[in-house]
Structures are given as C-alpha cells and as structure tokens.
C-alpha positions in Angstrom: -100.7 36.4 5.1 -103.3 37.0 2.5 -104.1 34.0 0.9 -105.4 35.6 -2.1 -102.4 36.6 -2.9 -101.5 32.5 -2.9 -101.6 30.8 -5.9 -103.1 26.8 -5.9 -100.8 24.3 -7.1 -100.7 23.6 -10.9 -98.5 20.7 -10.9 -98.1 18.5 -8.8 -96.1 18.7 -5.1 -94.3 15.6 -6.1 -93.9 13.4 -9.2 -97.0 12.3 -11.1 -96.6 8.9 -10.5 -96.5 8.9 -6.8 -93.4 6.6 -6.7 -90.6 9.0 -6.2 -87.9 6.4 -5.9 -88.7 4.8 -9.3 -88.9 9.0 -10.9 -85.2 9.7 -9.6 -83.9 6.7 -10.9 -85.6 7.0 -14.3 -84.1 10.6 -14.5 -80.4 9.9 -13.7 -80.2 7.2 -16.1 -81.3 10.0 -18.7 -79.1 12.4 -17.4 -76.0 10.0 -17.2 -76.4 9.3 -20.8 -76.3 13.1 -21.7 -73.9 14.2 -19.2 -70.4 14.0 -20.8 -71.9 16.0 -24.2 -72.9 18.7 -21.8 -69.6 18.8 -20.4 -68.0 18.3 -23.5 -69.5 21.4 -24.9 -70.6 23.7 -22.0 -74.1 23.9 -23.2 -77.1 24.8 -20.4 -79.4 21.2 -19.7 -82.5 22.8 -20.6 -83.9 19.0 -21.5 -82.7 18.0 -17.8 -85.2 21.1 -16.0 -88.3 21.0 -18.4 -88.2 17.3 -17.1 -87.8 18.2 -13.6 -90.4 20.5 -14.2 -92.5 17.8 -15.4 -92.3 15.9 -12.1 -93.1 18.7 -9.6 -88.9 18.5 -8.6 -88.7 22.2 -9.2 -91.2 23.3 -6.5 -90.5 20.7 -4.1 -88.6 23.7 -2.0 -91.7 26.2 -2.1 -93.8 26.2 1.2 -97.4 24.4 1.1 -99.0 27.2 2.0 -98.2 29.1 -1.8 -99.0 25.5 -3.3 -95.0 23.7 -2.9 -94.6 20.2 -1.5 -92.0 22.3 1.3 -90.4 18.9 1.4 -88.0 18.6 4.6 -84.3 18.9 3.8 -84.0 15.3 3.9 -85.8 14.7 1.1 -83.9 17.6 -1.2 -80.8 15.9 -0.1 -81.8 12.6 -1.8 -83.5 14.6 -4.8 -80.2 16.5 -5.4 -78.0 13.5 -4.9 -80.0 11.4 -7.6 -80.0 14.0 -10.0 -76.0 14.7 -9.4 -75.4 10.6 -9.8 -76.9 12.1 -13.0 -75.1 15.3 -14.1 -73.9 16.9 -11.2 -73.7 20.7 -13.0 -77.9 20.1 -13.3 -77.4 19.1 -9.3 -75.8 22.3 -8.4 -78.5 24.5 -10.0 -81.6 22.9 -8.8 -79.8 23.3 -5.4 -79.5 27.5 -5.9 -83.5 27.3 -6.8 -83.9 25.0 -3.5 -81.6 27.5 -0.9 -82.7 30.2 -3.0 -86.5 29.0 -2.4 -86.0 28.7 1.6 -84.8 32.1 1.6 -87.1 33.7 0.1 -89.6 31.9 2.3 -87.8 32.9 5.1 -86.9 36.5 4.7 -89.3 39.6 6.1 -87.5 41.4 3.4 -89.6 39.4 0.9 -93.1 40.9 0.0 -96.1 38.2 0.6 -96.8 39.3 -3.0 -93.1 38.6 -4.7 -93.4 35.4 -2.9 -96.2 34.6 -4.7 -95.4 35.4 -8.4 -92.0 34.1 -7.4 -93.2 30.2 -6.1 -96.2 30.3 -8.7 -93.9 30.8 -11.5 -91.7 27.8 -10.1 -94.9 25.8 -10.4 -96.5 26.2 -13.2 -93.5 27.4 -15.3 -90.8 25.8 -13.5 -89.5 28.7 -13.4 -85.4 29.0 -11.8 -84.3 31.5 -9.0 -80.6 32.3 -7.9 -78.7 35.2 -6.2 -76.3 36.4 -8.0 -73.6 38.2 -6.3 -69.9 37.4 -7.2 -68.7 40.0 -9.4 -64.9 41.1 -10.9 -63.9 43.5 -8.6 -65.4 42.8 -5.7 -65.1 38.8 -5.4 -67.9 37.1 -3.2 -69.6 39.3 -0.5 -69.3 37.1 2.1 -65.6 38.5 2.4 -67.3 42.1 3.2 -67.2 45.1 0.7 -69.8 47.0 -0.7 -71.1 46.1 -4.3 -69.8 47.8 -8.0 -73.6 47.3 -8.9 -75.8 50.2 -8.2 -79.1 50.5 -8.1 -79.9 53.7 -8.5 -83.4 55.3 -7.4 -86.1 57.0 -9.6 -89.7 58.3 -9.9 -90.1 54.7 -12.1 -88.3 52.4 -9.9 -85.2 51.5 -9.2 -82.6 51.3 -11.9 -79.3 48.8 -11.5 -76.2 49.2 -13.2 -73.4 46.4 -13.0 -72.1 43.2 -13.4 -71.9 39.7 -11.8 -69.8 36.9 -12.4 -70.0 32.9 -11.9 -74.0 33.8 -12.5 -75.0 29.7 -11.7 -77.7 28.5 -13.9 -77.6 31.9 -15.6 -79.4 30.8 -19.0 -82.3 29.2 -17.2 -83.0 31.6 -14.8 -86.2 33.0 -14.9 -85.9 35.1 -11.5 -82.7 36.8 -10.6 -82.0 38.6 -7.2 -79.0 41.2 -7.4 -76.7 42.1 -4.7 -76.2 45.9 -5.0 -75.8 48.9 -3.5 -78.0 52.2 -3.8 -77.0 55.6 -4.8 -77.7 57.5 -1.6 -76.0 59.4 0.3 -75.4 56.3 2.7 -75.7 53.1 0.6 -78.2 50.9 1.3 -77.0 47.1 0.6 -79.1 43.9 -0.1 -81.0 42.1 -2.7 -83.2 43.7 -6.0 -85.6 41.0 -7.5 -85.3 41.2 -11.0 -86.9 39.4 -14.0 -84.4 38.2 -16.8 -86.7 39.5 -19.6 -86.3 42.6 -18.5 -84.8 45.5 -20.9 -81.1 45.8 -20.0 -80.1 42.4 -18.8 -77.4 41.0 -21.1 -76.0 37.5 -20.6 -72.4 36.9 -21.8 -71.3 33.6 -22.5 -67.4 33.2 -21.2 -68.1 30.0 -18.5 -65.6 27.9 -20.1 -64.1 26.5 -16.6 -62.4 23.0 -15.9 -65.3 21.6 -14.0 -69.2 21.7 -14.0 -69.2 22.9 -17.3 -73.2 22.8 -17.6 -74.0 25.3 -15.3 -74.3 28.3 -17.8 -72.3 30.0 -14.8 -72.2 33.2 -17.3 -71.4 37.1 -16.9 -74.9 39.1 -16.5 -74.9 42.4 -17.1 -77.3 44.9 -15.9 -77.4 48.2 -18.1 -79.9 50.6 -16.8 -82.0 47.8 -15.6 -85.5 49.0 -14.3 -87.2 47.2 -11.7 -90.0 48.3 -9.2 -89.9 49.7 -6.0 -91.0 47.2 -4.3 -88.8 44.8 -5.3 -85.6 45.7 -2.7 -85.3 43.1 -0.8 -84.3 43.5 2.7 -81.8 46.4 1.7 -80.2 48.1 4.5 -76.8 49.9 5.3 -73.5 47.3 5.0 -72.6 47.8 8.6 -76.2 46.1 10.1 -75.5 43.1 7.1 -74.1 40.0 8.9 -71.2 38.3 6.9 -71.5 34.9 8.5 -74.5 32.3 7.5 -77.5 31.9 9.6 -78.1 28.6 10.9 -80.5 27.5 8.3 -79.0 29.0 5.6 -75.9 27.2 6.4 -77.3 24.3 6.9 -79.0 23.6 3.7 -75.9 25.0 1.7 -73.9 22.6 3.4 -75.4 19.5 3.0 -77.3 20.2 -0.6 -73.5 21.1 -1.8 -71.6 18.9 0.2 -74.5 15.9 -1.3 -73.2 16.8 -5.2 -69.6 16.6 -4.6 -70.4 13.5 -2.2 -72.5 11.9 -5.3 -69.6 13.0 -7.7 -66.5 10.8 -5.5 -69.0 8.2 -5.2 -69.1 7.9 -9.1 -66.0 8.2 -9.2 -65.7 5.0 -6.5 -68.4 2.8 -8.5 -66.2 3.4 -12.0 -63.2 2.6 -9.9 -64.0 -0.8 -8.2 -65.3 -1.5 -11.9 -62.5 -1.1 -13.6 -60.2 -3.1 -10.7 -62.7 -6.0 -11.9 -62.2 -5.6 -15.5 -58.6 -4.7 -15.8 -56.2 -8.0 -16.2 -52.6 -6.8 -16.9 -51.5 -9.9 -19.1 -48.5 -10.0 -16.5 -50.7 -10.6 -13.5 -53.0 -12.7 -15.1 -55.3 -12.1 -12.8 -57.8 -8.6 -12.1 -56.0 -5.8 -10.2 -59.1 -6.0 -8.2 -56.8 -9.6 -6.5 -53.9 -6.9 -5.4 -53.6 -6.2 -1.8 -52.4 -2.8 -3.2 -56.1 -1.7 -5.1 -58.2 -3.8 -2.1 -56.4 -1.1 0.3 -56.9 1.8 -1.8 -60.4 1.3 -2.2 -61.0 0.6 1.3 -59.5 4.0 2.1 -62.2 5.7 -0.4 -64.7 4.1 1.0 -63.9 4.9 4.3 -63.5 8.9 3.1 -67.5 8.2 1.7 -68.5 6.0 5.1 -67.9 9.8 6.7 -68.7 11.7 4.6 -72.5 9.7 4.6 -71.6 10.3 9.0 -71.6 14.0 8.6 -74.4 14.5 6.1 -77.1 12.8 7.9 -76.2 14.4 11.3 -75.9 17.9 9.9 -79.8 16.8 8.4 -80.7 15.2 11.6 -79.7 18.5 13.7 -79.6 20.4 15.5 -76.6 22.0 14.6 -74.4 25.4 14.9 -73.6 27.7 11.9 -69.7 27.1 12.5 -70.2 23.5 12.9 -72.1 22.4 9.9 -69.6 24.8 7.8 -67.1 22.4 9.5 -68.8 19.6 7.3 -68.7 21.2 4.2 -64.9 21.3 4.7 -64.9 18.0 5.5 -67.4 16.4 3.1 -65.7 18.4 -0.2 -62.0 17.5 1.2 -63.2 13.4 1.9 -64.9 14.1 -1.9 -61.5 15.7 -3.2 -59.6 13.1 -1.7 -61.2 9.8 -2.9 -61.2 10.9 -6.1 -57.7 11.5 -6.4 -57.0 7.9 -4.9 -58.7 6.4 -7.6 -57.3 8.9 -10.2 -53.6 8.1 -8.8 -53.9 4.6 -9.0 -55.4 4.3 -13.1 -52.9 6.3 -14.8 -53.6 7.6 -18.0 -56.8 5.9 -18.5 -57.6 7.7 -15.0 -57.3 10.8 -17.0 -58.2 9.7 -20.6 -61.5 11.6 -22.1 -62.8 8.1 -23.1 -63.6 7.4 -19.3 -65.7 9.2 -16.8 -63.1 9.9 -14.3 -61.5 12.5 -15.5 -64.6 14.4 -15.4 -65.8 13.5 -12.0 -61.7 15.0 -11.2 -62.9 18.1 -12.5 -65.6 18.5 -10.8 -64.9 17.9 -7.1 -62.1 20.1 -7.7 -65.3 22.6 -8.2 -65.9 22.1 -4.1 -63.4 24.2 -3.2 -65.2 27.5 -4.8 -68.1 27.8 -3.0 -69.2 30.0 0.3 -67.7 29.6 2.7 -64.7 29.0 1.4 -61.8 26.8 2.8 -60.3 29.6 4.7 -63.1 31.3 6.4 -64.2 28.0 7.4 -61.3 27.3 9.1 -60.4 30.9 10.4 -63.4 30.8 11.8 -63.5 28.1 13.6 -60.1 28.8 14.7 -61.5 32.2 16.1 -64.5 30.4 18.1 -61.7 27.8 19.7 -59.7 30.9 21.4 -62.9 33.1 21.8 -63.9 29.3 23.7 -60.7 29.0 25.8 -60.9 33.1 27.1 -64.1 32.9 27.7 -63.8 29.7 30.5 -60.5 31.0 31.6 -62.4 34.4 32.5 -65.3 32.9 34.0 -62.6 29.8 36.3 -60.8 33.7 37.3 -63.7 35.5 38.8 -65.4 32.4 40.2 -61.9 32.1 42.0 -61.8 35.1 43.0 -65.4 35.2 44.3 -64.9 32.2 46.3 -63.8 32.8 50.5 -60.2 32.7 51.1 -59.2 31.2 54.4 -56.3 28.9 56.2 -56.7 25.1 55.5 -55.7 23.1 58.3 -54.8 19.2 57.6 -54.8 17.5 60.8 
C-alpha cells in the first residue's frame, strides 16, 4: 500500500469532546426532538448527518491507515443504538455507511487510490457511501439473476444506464456503488463506483413508505452516466459471484441492522411502561400498571428484549458462522416486532394515535423484515444446512461401519 496515497485525518477520529457517551446522549436528544417531523414529512435529515460529521462519527469504520477511527463492531453498534434512540432512519443510513466502508476496506476489487478518496471524503466532508443494488424487475440480487442496469465499455470509460430502487440515503449520498452488468458477450457483474454529481445521475423522489420514512430510499436513475475505467470494482462473470453473504459482512449486517430495530422496540417498551404508570381509568381507581395482566405483558416484552441483547452480544463477541448470524437477524427482528405488537395490542386507540410515538415505532419496526437476507432465505438456508449436516453424519457413520472388521461375537 502506498502511504503517499492516503490522507491524514482531517476531522477527529472520535468526537472532539473526548466523551463519546455524553456526545451520543446529546445527539440522541437532539435527533429525537425532530424525528416525528422528519417521519411525517418524509424529509431526509441532512442536519443530523452534519452533526454526526462534526463529531467524527461518519468515519468510525474507516481504517486507521486512511485516517479513520477503525472502530470495532462493538463501538459501532453502540453508536448506532444511541442514534437509533433519537431517529432510527438516521441510524439506518449510518449503518449502510459503516457496512460499505468495511466492504471497501476488505474488497480486493477496490484500488487503493479509490479507497483513499472515498474514505478521505468521509473524514473531510462527511461524505456518505452506499451500495445501490435493488431494481424494479430484478428485486434484490441476493436472490440471483442478472441486473438490468448495464455498463457499456467505451474509450472514455464505462457508461452506465439503469434504475435502482430502495436506495437508502440517496439524497445525502456522495458515492454510489452501482450493481450492474457489462455489455460484453459474456457479461461481467459487480459494482461500479459513481460520484453523485456525475451528469446523468437523477433521484426520483418516490419513497413514500409505511415506516423508516426519513431514510430517503428513493429511486435513482442512471442515464448514460460516465465513470472511469478503474471505477469497476471486482466485476466478474455471474457464476463466479457467491450470492451468500461472507461471514464478516453477515455479522456486521445482522448486528447493526438488528441493533436499529431492537432499539425501536426498546423505545416502544419504554413508552408503554410509562403509559401503564400514567393511565388511570376512572373505573379502576389505580394505574394500569397495578394489574397483573399488564405486568405480565411488560415482562414478556422484557424477555424478548433480553434475548435480543444476548443474541447481539454473542454475535459481536464471535466467532460465528454466516448462517448462525443470519438466524440472529431473524430472531432479533422477530422479537422486536413481537415486542412492539404486544404493546400496541394492549394500548388500544392511544397506541395507534399519531399523537403518541408508539404507532411510529410499530411502522418502523415492521420494516425490519425487508432487509437482506429476508426471513424465507434465512430459514431455507438453515434447513438445508441442517439436512446436509445430517446426511454427512450418516454417510460418515455408514463408511465407518463398512471399514470395521466383522467377526463372530461370543458371549460367555
């Protein structure tokens, strides 16, 4: 690695106060004060990311060699969790920043000078990065298939045309890695790095979702967008791509996404507990918190969230397999949904009123199901792995028996 290509840190690797917990508490309160407005309008929270950049939190996953903090997953999960308490939409965009910085750092397809530029932009300017993969016809590439987005090889560079949907953070992104296929006789597939200001890149603001409304997950159109030849990242024939997540990506993906939605459920739990203490029906003459039925419900919610904490902590501590950590995502998000639904089911109309945050927590937590890998894929892969392991065990037992000498057994 040529050190001359790397930028020195321009902003501090951690918050300038040196007190990360205090900084996170302050940001959480600040973001929470405007989260409902961003949710109602569907406006992208640019101000939140400006604040995160001020405290060096957008470059936490950048390697130290490039001037970043090179923070461990446990620290990243802590930051994501506190930011999610303020505004989960902001936290989800931050998750993508951390995940794709980690991928860029580890992928052999990223030239050193491109890493230096993308990481340096994050440190100096708070530049955001995300991968744009999902398409109207293809859906998610995790289920296989060639993308409709095409990169044409020209003497000037690659020219990219296509459409991407559910592009999380699109109004705030500086760098996009675009999943596409080449126009060659044997197409190569992979990511092409594109700067957001390149002519031909256009955002169609059509994200009008049930939950996570401030993520700016709009459609992005690429109309003959020119990007340099060396901006093709690890492109190769489709059969050489493994649709399964590598273990480190799977761990980061499950832990950080799981943390966002676990925190949404914890916020719902806290509101529900407070409501039980405050709500005192005239015919009862005491708070609802005094009734065993509600005490039991809160206990069930806490049990689900206790299991989540243990699952997430275990995944962070590692080591674990990609299959196991995908099951962690399945369980954590499922528990989070169940916890919020329990609270909503017992609050009646107040829980579904826009005057209270619980209905927003319900809408947000339901979005946990859409993230890759999705539940059906996780469970099918887990079932296949279990059956394959059983078949292997039986084969080994059969071969062992066949190789054992036989003889008469005499019992005296």
